[in-house]
Structures are given as structure tokens and as C-alpha cells.
mmCIF file of the N, C-alpha and C atoms, coordinates in Angstrom:
data_MODEL
# 
_entry.id   MODEL 
# 
loop_
_atom_site.group_PDB 
_atom_site.id 
_atom_site.type_symbol 
_atom_site.label_atom_id 
_atom_site.label_alt_id 
_atom_site.label_comp_id 
_atom_site.label_asym_id 
_atom_site.label_entity_id 
_atom_site.label_seq_id 
_atom_site.pdbx_PDB_ins_code 
_atom_site.Cartn_x 
_atom_site.Cartn_y 
_atom_site.Cartn_z 
_atom_site.occupancy 
_atom_site.B_iso_or_equiv 
_atom_site.pdbx_formal_charge 
_atom_site.auth_seq_id 
_atom_site.auth_comp_id 
_atom_site.auth_asym_id 
_atom_site.auth_atom_id 
_atom_site.pdbx_PDB_model_num 
ATOM 1   N N  . UNK A 1 1  ? 7.595  8.378   18.876 1.00 0.00 ? 1  UNK A N  1 
ATOM 2   C CA . UNK A 1 1  ? 8.252  8.667   17.567 1.00 0.00 ? 1  UNK A CA 1 
ATOM 3   C C  . UNK A 1 1  ? 7.500  7.924   16.565 1.00 0.00 ? 1  UNK A C  1 
ATOM 4   N N  . UNK A 1 2  ? 7.464  8.417   15.415 1.00 0.00 ? 2  UNK A N  1 
ATOM 5   C CA . UNK A 1 2  ? 6.897  7.735   14.136 1.00 0.00 ? 2  UNK A CA 1 
ATOM 6   C C  . UNK A 1 2  ? 8.145  7.645   13.279 1.00 0.00 ? 2  UNK A C  1 
ATOM 7   N N  . UNK A 1 3  ? 8.311  6.421   12.705 1.00 0.00 ? 3  UNK A N  1 
ATOM 8   C CA . UNK A 1 3  ? 9.412  6.071   11.805 1.00 0.00 ? 3  UNK A CA 1 
ATOM 9   C C  . UNK A 1 3  ? 9.083  6.572   10.321 1.00 0.00 ? 3  UNK A C  1 
ATOM 10  N N  . UNK A 1 4  ? 10.017 6.225   9.620  1.00 0.00 ? 4  UNK A N  1 
ATOM 11  C CA . UNK A 1 4  ? 9.872  6.678   8.123  1.00 0.00 ? 4  UNK A CA 1 
ATOM 12  C C  . UNK A 1 4  ? 8.830  5.985   7.532  1.00 0.00 ? 4  UNK A C  1 
ATOM 13  N N  . UNK A 1 5  ? 8.058  4.880   7.987  1.00 0.00 ? 5  UNK A N  1 
ATOM 14  C CA . UNK A 1 5  ? 7.081  4.061   7.399  1.00 0.00 ? 5  UNK A CA 1 
ATOM 15  C C  . UNK A 1 5  ? 5.714  4.608   7.941  1.00 0.00 ? 5  UNK A C  1 
ATOM 16  N N  . UNK A 1 6  ? 5.850  5.204   9.126  1.00 0.00 ? 6  UNK A N  1 
ATOM 17  C CA . UNK A 1 6  ? 4.485  5.823   9.792  1.00 0.00 ? 6  UNK A CA 1 
ATOM 18  C C  . UNK A 1 6  ? 4.194  5.041   10.875 1.00 0.00 ? 6  UNK A C  1 
ATOM 19  N N  . UNK A 1 7  ? 5.132  3.991   11.193 1.00 0.00 ? 7  UNK A N  1 
ATOM 20  C CA . UNK A 1 7  ? 4.805  3.090   12.582 1.00 0.00 ? 7  UNK A CA 1 
ATOM 21  C C  . UNK A 1 7  ? 5.261  3.963   13.803 1.00 0.00 ? 7  UNK A C  1 
ATOM 22  N N  . UNK A 1 8  ? 4.603  3.576   14.736 1.00 0.00 ? 8  UNK A N  1 
ATOM 23  C CA . UNK A 1 8  ? 4.695  4.266   16.251 1.00 0.00 ? 8  UNK A CA 1 
ATOM 24  C C  . UNK A 1 8  ? 5.675  3.525   16.981 1.00 0.00 ? 8  UNK A C  1 
ATOM 25  N N  . UNK A 1 9  ? 6.845  4.278   17.595 1.00 0.00 ? 9  UNK A N  1 
ATOM 26  C CA . UNK A 1 9  ? 7.615  3.619   18.503 1.00 0.00 ? 9  UNK A CA 1 
ATOM 27  C C  . UNK A 1 9  ? 7.565  4.514   19.923 1.00 0.00 ? 9  UNK A C  1 
ATOM 28  N N  . UNK A 1 10 ? 7.705  3.633   20.960 1.00 0.00 ? 10 UNK A N  1 
ATOM 29  C CA . UNK A 1 10 ? 7.520  4.390   22.276 1.00 0.00 ? 10 UNK A CA 1 
ATOM 30  C C  . UNK A 1 10 ? 8.761  4.152   23.267 1.00 0.00 ? 10 UNK A C  1 
ATOM 31  N N  . UNK A 1 11 ? 9.035  5.225   23.764 1.00 0.00 ? 11 UNK A N  1 
ATOM 32  C CA . UNK A 1 11 ? 10.338 5.158   24.778 1.00 0.00 ? 11 UNK A CA 1 
ATOM 33  C C  . UNK A 1 11 ? 9.965  4.756   26.050 1.00 0.00 ? 11 UNK A C  1 
ATOM 34  N N  . UNK A 1 12 ? 10.785 3.729   26.674 1.00 0.00 ? 12 UNK A N  1 
ATOM 35  C CA . UNK A 1 12 ? 10.882 3.412   28.018 1.00 0.00 ? 12 UNK A CA 1 
ATOM 36  C C  . UNK A 1 12 ? 11.815 4.385   28.618 1.00 0.00 ? 12 UNK A C  1 
ATOM 37  N N  . UNK A 1 13 ? 11.251 5.338   29.543 1.00 0.00 ? 13 UNK A N  1 
ATOM 38  C CA . UNK A 1 13 ? 11.999 6.489   30.021 1.00 0.00 ? 13 UNK A CA 1 
ATOM 39  C C  . UNK A 1 13 ? 13.009 5.882   30.849 1.00 0.00 ? 13 UNK A C  1 
ATOM 40  N N  . UNK A 1 14 ? 12.708 4.823   31.635 1.00 0.00 ? 14 UNK A N  1 
ATOM 41  C CA . UNK A 1 14 ? 13.789 4.489   32.825 1.00 0.00 ? 14 UNK A CA 1 
ATOM 42  C C  . UNK A 1 14 ? 15.002 3.676   32.060 1.00 0.00 ? 14 UNK A C  1 
ATOM 43  N N  . UNK A 1 15 ? 14.707 3.094   30.893 1.00 0.00 ? 15 UNK A N  1 
ATOM 44  C CA . UNK A 1 15 ? 15.915 2.413   30.432 1.00 0.00 ? 15 UNK A CA 1 
ATOM 45  C C  . UNK A 1 15 ? 16.396 3.185   29.057 1.00 0.00 ? 15 UNK A C  1 
ATOM 46  N N  . UNK A 1 16 ? 15.600 4.179   28.645 1.00 0.00 ? 16 UNK A N  1 
ATOM 47  C CA . UNK A 1 16 ? 15.972 5.099   27.346 1.00 0.00 ? 16 UNK A CA 1 
ATOM 48  C C  . UNK A 1 16 ? 16.050 4.249   26.031 1.00 0.00 ? 16 UNK A C  1 
ATOM 49  N N  . UNK A 1 17 ? 15.372 3.184   25.998 1.00 0.00 ? 17 UNK A N  1 
ATOM 50  C CA . UNK A 1 17 ? 15.051 2.297   24.773 1.00 0.00 ? 17 UNK A CA 1 
ATOM 51  C C  . UNK A 1 17 ? 13.884 2.415   24.194 1.00 0.00 ? 17 UNK A C  1 
ATOM 52  N N  . UNK A 1 18 ? 13.672 1.860   22.989 1.00 0.00 ? 18 UNK A N  1 
ATOM 53  C CA . UNK A 1 18 ? 12.461 2.281   22.304 1.00 0.00 ? 18 UNK A CA 1 
ATOM 54  C C  . UNK A 1 18 ? 11.859 0.822   21.806 1.00 0.00 ? 18 UNK A C  1 
ATOM 55  N N  . UNK A 1 19 ? 10.472 0.721   21.735 1.00 0.00 ? 19 UNK A N  1 
ATOM 56  C CA . UNK A 1 19 ? 9.879  -0.468  21.309 1.00 0.00 ? 19 UNK A CA 1 
ATOM 57  C C  . UNK A 1 19 ? 8.603  0.016   20.421 1.00 0.00 ? 19 UNK A C  1 
ATOM 58  N N  . UNK A 1 20 ? 8.348  -0.961  19.707 1.00 0.00 ? 20 UNK A N  1 
ATOM 59  C CA . UNK A 1 20 ? 7.151  -0.753  18.648 1.00 0.00 ? 20 UNK A CA 1 
ATOM 60  C C  . UNK A 1 20 ? 5.951  -1.598  19.454 1.00 0.00 ? 20 UNK A C  1 
ATOM 61  N N  . UNK A 1 21 ? 4.909  -0.652  19.848 1.00 0.00 ? 21 UNK A N  1 
ATOM 62  C CA . UNK A 1 21 ? 3.806  -1.441  20.587 1.00 0.00 ? 21 UNK A CA 1 
ATOM 63  C C  . UNK A 1 21 ? 2.835  -2.263  19.562 1.00 0.00 ? 21 UNK A C  1 
ATOM 64  N N  . UNK A 1 22 ? 2.932  -1.711  18.392 1.00 0.00 ? 22 UNK A N  1 
ATOM 65  C CA . UNK A 1 22 ? 2.012  -2.447  17.410 1.00 0.00 ? 22 UNK A CA 1 
ATOM 66  C C  . UNK A 1 22 ? 2.646  -3.539  16.623 1.00 0.00 ? 22 UNK A C  1 
ATOM 67  N N  . UNK A 1 23 ? 3.833  -4.112  17.090 1.00 0.00 ? 23 UNK A N  1 
ATOM 68  C CA . UNK A 1 23 ? 4.537  -4.994  16.600 1.00 0.00 ? 23 UNK A CA 1 
ATOM 69  C C  . UNK A 1 23 ? 3.714  -6.267  16.310 1.00 0.00 ? 23 UNK A C  1 
ATOM 70  N N  . UNK A 1 24 ? 3.583  -6.785  15.103 1.00 0.00 ? 24 UNK A N  1 
ATOM 71  C CA . UNK A 1 24 ? 3.076  -7.926  14.659 1.00 0.00 ? 24 UNK A CA 1 
ATOM 72  C C  . UNK A 1 24 ? 4.138  -8.699  13.756 1.00 0.00 ? 24 UNK A C  1 
ATOM 73  N N  . UNK A 1 25 ? 4.537  -9.800  14.058 1.00 0.00 ? 25 UNK A N  1 
ATOM 74  C CA . UNK A 1 25 ? 5.487  -10.753 13.254 1.00 0.00 ? 25 UNK A CA 1 
ATOM 75  C C  . UNK A 1 25 ? 4.995  -10.962 11.879 1.00 0.00 ? 25 UNK A C  1 
ATOM 76  N N  . UNK A 1 26 ? 3.679  -10.995 11.802 1.00 0.00 ? 26 UNK A N  1 
ATOM 77  C CA . UNK A 1 26 ? 3.098  -11.251 10.342 1.00 0.00 ? 26 UNK A CA 1 
ATOM 78  C C  . UNK A 1 26 ? 3.328  -9.982  9.432  1.00 0.00 ? 26 UNK A C  1 
ATOM 79  N N  . UNK A 1 27 ? 3.394  -8.881  10.115 1.00 0.00 ? 27 UNK A N  1 
ATOM 80  C CA . UNK A 1 27 ? 3.456  -7.458  9.143  1.00 0.00 ? 27 UNK A CA 1 
ATOM 81  C C  . UNK A 1 27 ? 4.763  -6.806  9.180  1.00 0.00 ? 27 UNK A C  1 
ATOM 82  N N  . UNK A 1 28 ? 5.734  -7.171  10.181 1.00 0.00 ? 28 UNK A N  1 
ATOM 83  C CA . UNK A 1 28 ? 6.840  -6.305  10.315 1.00 0.00 ? 28 UNK A CA 1 
ATOM 84  C C  . UNK A 1 28 ? 8.077  -7.407  10.372 1.00 0.00 ? 28 UNK A C  1 
ATOM 85  N N  . UNK A 1 29 ? 9.264  -7.049  10.022 1.00 0.00 ? 29 UNK A N  1 
ATOM 86  C CA . UNK A 1 29 ? 10.586 -7.802  10.130 1.00 0.00 ? 29 UNK A CA 1 
ATOM 87  C C  . UNK A 1 29 ? 10.642 -8.059  11.568 1.00 0.00 ? 29 UNK A C  1 
ATOM 88  N N  . UNK A 1 30 ? 11.390 -9.025  12.033 1.00 0.00 ? 30 UNK A N  1 
ATOM 89  C CA . UNK A 1 30 ? 11.629 -9.462  13.454 1.00 0.00 ? 30 UNK A CA 1 
ATOM 90  C C  . UNK A 1 30 ? 12.222 -8.442  14.164 1.00 0.00 ? 30 UNK A C  1 
ATOM 91  N N  . UNK A 1 31 ? 13.354 -7.682  13.707 1.00 0.00 ? 31 UNK A N  1 
ATOM 92  C CA . UNK A 1 31 ? 13.975 -6.758  14.411 1.00 0.00 ? 31 UNK A CA 1 
ATOM 93  C C  . UNK A 1 31 ? 13.036 -5.416  14.957 1.00 0.00 ? 31 UNK A C  1 
ATOM 94  N N  . UNK A 1 32 ? 11.767 -5.468  14.445 1.00 0.00 ? 32 UNK A N  1 
ATOM 95  C CA . UNK A 1 32 ? 10.882 -4.424  14.849 1.00 0.00 ? 32 UNK A CA 1 
ATOM 96  C C  . UNK A 1 32 ? 10.209 -4.746  16.265 1.00 0.00 ? 32 UNK A C  1 
ATOM 97  N N  . UNK A 1 33 ? 10.349 -5.990  16.559 1.00 0.00 ? 33 UNK A N  1 
ATOM 98  C CA . UNK A 1 33 ? 9.953  -6.687  17.899 1.00 0.00 ? 33 UNK A CA 1 
ATOM 99  C C  . UNK A 1 33 ? 11.108 -6.559  18.990 1.00 0.00 ? 33 UNK A C  1 
ATOM 100 N N  . UNK A 1 34 ? 12.263 -6.092  18.577 1.00 0.00 ? 34 UNK A N  1 
ATOM 101 C CA . UNK A 1 34 ? 13.275 -5.944  19.686 1.00 0.00 ? 34 UNK A CA 1 
ATOM 102 C C  . UNK A 1 34 ? 13.309 -4.635  20.361 1.00 0.00 ? 34 UNK A C  1 
ATOM 103 N N  . UNK A 1 35 ? 13.877 -4.604  21.503 1.00 0.00 ? 35 UNK A N  1 
ATOM 104 C CA . UNK A 1 35 ? 14.045 -3.254  22.262 1.00 0.00 ? 35 UNK A CA 1 
ATOM 105 C C  . UNK A 1 35 ? 15.319 -2.612  21.565 1.00 0.00 ? 35 UNK A C  1 
ATOM 106 N N  . UNK A 1 36 ? 15.140 -1.449  21.009 1.00 0.00 ? 36 UNK A N  1 
ATOM 107 C CA . UNK A 1 36 ? 16.299 -0.710  20.259 1.00 0.00 ? 36 UNK A CA 1 
ATOM 108 C C  . UNK A 1 36 ? 16.729 0.489   21.076 1.00 0.00 ? 36 UNK A C  1 
ATOM 109 N N  . UNK A 1 37 ? 18.102 0.776   20.879 1.00 0.00 ? 37 UNK A N  1 
ATOM 110 C CA . UNK A 1 37 ? 18.580 2.028   21.492 1.00 0.00 ? 37 UNK A CA 1 
ATOM 111 C C  . UNK A 1 37 ? 18.059 3.159   20.533 1.00 0.00 ? 37 UNK A C  1 
ATOM 112 N N  . UNK A 1 38 ? 18.363 4.385   20.891 1.00 0.00 ? 38 UNK A N  1 
ATOM 113 C CA . UNK A 1 38 ? 18.022 5.491   20.110 1.00 0.00 ? 38 UNK A CA 1 
ATOM 114 C C  . UNK A 1 38 ? 18.791 5.496   18.721 1.00 0.00 ? 38 UNK A C  1 
ATOM 115 N N  . UNK A 1 39 ? 20.135 5.075   18.864 1.00 0.00 ? 39 UNK A N  1 
ATOM 116 C CA . UNK A 1 39 ? 20.855 5.242   17.475 1.00 0.00 ? 39 UNK A CA 1 
ATOM 117 C C  . UNK A 1 39 ? 20.493 4.006   16.710 1.00 0.00 ? 39 UNK A C  1 
ATOM 118 N N  . UNK A 1 40 ? 20.082 2.864   17.129 1.00 0.00 ? 40 UNK A N  1 
ATOM 119 C CA . UNK A 1 40 ? 19.636 1.723   16.264 1.00 0.00 ? 40 UNK A CA 1 
ATOM 120 C C  . UNK A 1 40 ? 18.391 2.080   15.696 1.00 0.00 ? 40 UNK A C  1 
ATOM 121 N N  . UNK A 1 41 ? 17.456 2.655   16.372 1.00 0.00 ? 41 UNK A N  1 
ATOM 122 C CA . UNK A 1 41 ? 16.137 3.105   15.842 1.00 0.00 ? 41 UNK A CA 1 
ATOM 123 C C  . UNK A 1 41 ? 16.377 4.158   14.759 1.00 0.00 ? 41 UNK A C  1 
ATOM 124 N N  . UNK A 1 42 ? 17.083 5.155   15.058 1.00 0.00 ? 42 UNK A N  1 
ATOM 125 C CA . UNK A 1 42 ? 17.250 6.240   14.019 1.00 0.00 ? 42 UNK A CA 1 
ATOM 126 C C  . UNK A 1 42 ? 18.135 5.645   12.885 1.00 0.00 ? 42 UNK A C  1 
ATOM 127 N N  . UNK A 1 43 ? 19.046 4.793   12.800 1.00 0.00 ? 43 UNK A N  1 
ATOM 128 C CA . UNK A 1 43 ? 19.749 4.459   11.661 1.00 0.00 ? 43 UNK A CA 1 
ATOM 129 C C  . UNK A 1 43 ? 18.985 3.442   10.875 1.00 0.00 ? 43 UNK A C  1 
ATOM 130 N N  . UNK A 1 44 ? 18.230 2.563   11.527 1.00 0.00 ? 44 UNK A N  1 
ATOM 131 C CA . UNK A 1 44 ? 17.522 1.670   10.743 1.00 0.00 ? 44 UNK A CA 1 
ATOM 132 C C  . UNK A 1 44 ? 16.140 1.976   10.219 1.00 0.00 ? 44 UNK A C  1 
ATOM 133 N N  . UNK A 1 45 ? 15.587 2.846   11.024 1.00 0.00 ? 45 UNK A N  1 
ATOM 134 C CA . UNK A 1 45 ? 14.013 3.211   10.911 1.00 0.00 ? 45 UNK A CA 1 
ATOM 135 C C  . UNK A 1 45 ? 13.708 4.601   10.461 1.00 0.00 ? 45 UNK A C  1 
ATOM 136 N N  . UNK A 1 46 ? 14.807 5.458   10.429 1.00 0.00 ? 46 UNK A N  1 
ATOM 137 C CA . UNK A 1 46 ? 14.615 6.970   10.251 1.00 0.00 ? 46 UNK A CA 1 
ATOM 138 C C  . UNK A 1 46 ? 14.053 7.230   8.905  1.00 0.00 ? 46 UNK A C  1 
ATOM 139 N N  . UNK A 1 47 ? 13.753 8.378   8.421  1.00 0.00 ? 47 UNK A N  1 
ATOM 140 C CA . UNK A 1 47 ? 13.625 9.550   9.644  1.00 0.00 ? 47 UNK A CA 1 
ATOM 141 C C  . UNK A 1 47 ? 12.592 9.167   10.689 1.00 0.00 ? 47 UNK A C  1 
ATOM 142 N N  . UNK A 1 48 ? 12.877 9.931   11.593 1.00 0.00 ? 48 UNK A N  1 
ATOM 143 C CA . UNK A 1 48 ? 11.827 9.777   12.738 1.00 0.00 ? 48 UNK A CA 1 
ATOM 144 C C  . UNK A 1 48 ? 11.252 11.196  12.973 1.00 0.00 ? 48 UNK A C  1 
ATOM 145 N N  . UNK A 1 49 ? 9.893  11.147  13.312 1.00 0.00 ? 49 UNK A N  1 
ATOM 146 C CA . UNK A 1 49 ? 9.233  12.384  13.601 1.00 0.00 ? 49 UNK A CA 1 
ATOM 147 C C  . UNK A 1 49 ? 8.458  12.280  14.962 1.00 0.00 ? 49 UNK A C  1 
ATOM 148 N N  . UNK A 1 50 ? 8.553  13.461  15.778 1.00 0.00 ? 50 UNK A N  1 
ATOM 149 C CA . UNK A 1 50 ? 7.955  13.587  17.285 1.00 0.00 ? 50 UNK A CA 1 
ATOM 150 C C  . UNK A 1 50 ? 6.540  13.465  16.982 1.00 0.00 ? 50 UNK A C  1 
ATOM 151 N N  . UNK A 1 51 ? 6.000  13.113  17.994 1.00 0.00 ? 51 UNK A N  1 
ATOM 152 C CA . UNK A 1 51 ? 4.357  13.058  18.048 1.00 0.00 ? 51 UNK A CA 1 
ATOM 153 C C  . UNK A 1 51 ? 3.727  14.024  19.129 1.00 0.00 ? 51 UNK A C  1 
ATOM 154 N N  . UNK A 1 52 ? 2.490  14.438  18.590 1.00 0.00 ? 52 UNK A N  1 
ATOM 155 C CA . UNK A 1 52 ? 1.797  15.160  19.663 1.00 0.00 ? 52 UNK A CA 1 
ATOM 156 C C  . UNK A 1 52 ? 1.288  14.170  20.753 1.00 0.00 ? 52 UNK A C  1 
ATOM 157 N N  . UNK A 1 53 ? 1.196  14.524  21.956 1.00 0.00 ? 53 UNK A N  1 
ATOM 158 C CA . UNK A 1 53 ? 0.630  13.529  22.926 1.00 0.00 ? 53 UNK A CA 1 
ATOM 159 C C  . UNK A 1 53 ? -0.560 12.820  22.723 1.00 0.00 ? 53 UNK A C  1 
ATOM 160 N N  . UNK A 1 54 ? -1.461 13.546  22.023 1.00 0.00 ? 54 UNK A N  1 
ATOM 161 C CA . UNK A 1 54 ? -2.755 12.891  21.841 1.00 0.00 ? 54 UNK A CA 1 
ATOM 162 C C  . UNK A 1 54 ? -2.735 11.749  20.912 1.00 0.00 ? 54 UNK A C  1 
ATOM 163 N N  . UNK A 1 55 ? -1.832 11.645  20.049 1.00 0.00 ? 55 UNK A N  1 
ATOM 164 C CA . UNK A 1 55 ? -1.747 10.375  19.096 1.00 0.00 ? 55 UNK A CA 1 
ATOM 165 C C  . UNK A 1 55 ? -1.331 9.304   19.692 1.00 0.00 ? 55 UNK A C  1 
ATOM 166 N N  . UNK A 1 56 ? -0.594 9.384   21.075 1.00 0.00 ? 56 UNK A N  1 
ATOM 167 C CA . UNK A 1 56 ? -0.352 8.191   21.664 1.00 0.00 ? 56 UNK A CA 1 
ATOM 168 C C  . UNK A 1 56 ? -1.461 7.383   22.161 1.00 0.00 ? 56 UNK A C  1 
ATOM 169 N N  . UNK A 1 57 ? -2.419 8.086   22.494 1.00 0.00 ? 57 UNK A N  1 
ATOM 170 C CA . UNK A 1 57 ? -3.656 7.619   23.219 1.00 0.00 ? 57 UNK A CA 1 
ATOM 171 C C  . UNK A 1 57 ? -4.733 6.879   22.341 1.00 0.00 ? 57 UNK A C  1 
ATOM 172 N N  . UNK A 1 58 ? -4.583 7.111   20.951 1.00 0.00 ? 58 UNK A N  1 
ATOM 173 C CA . UNK A 1 58 ? -5.384 6.377   20.011 1.00 0.00 ? 58 UNK A CA 1 
ATOM 174 C C  . UNK A 1 58 ? -5.186 4.863   19.873 1.00 0.00 ? 58 UNK A C  1 
# 
């Protein structure tokens, strides 16, 4: 998923949680470095947009 700011979030399929692989504490608030549920991600960083699979490989 991409959040409202254009940042990438990836889902852990086993746990059903979301993380920001590009998290850098100097650029993002600490909350972005946490493991979030879908509801937390949508409420705090929405709107969310689905990605094409090829975007994740870049």
C-alpha cells in the first residue's frame, strides 16, 4: 500500500500487520517504525492506495 504521503507500507501475510520498509527515524515520526494493524494504518496514514506488483521491486 501507499499512504497519503506516498510512502510504501508492506503487509506481513502471516500476521496481517503492516510495516514501512523505508522507515528512517530522521525522516519519519517514530510511529512509522512500528508494526501496525490495518485499522491503525488506515486511520493514521490514509487514504491508502493499492500498488501494482512491479512497484514493490524497485
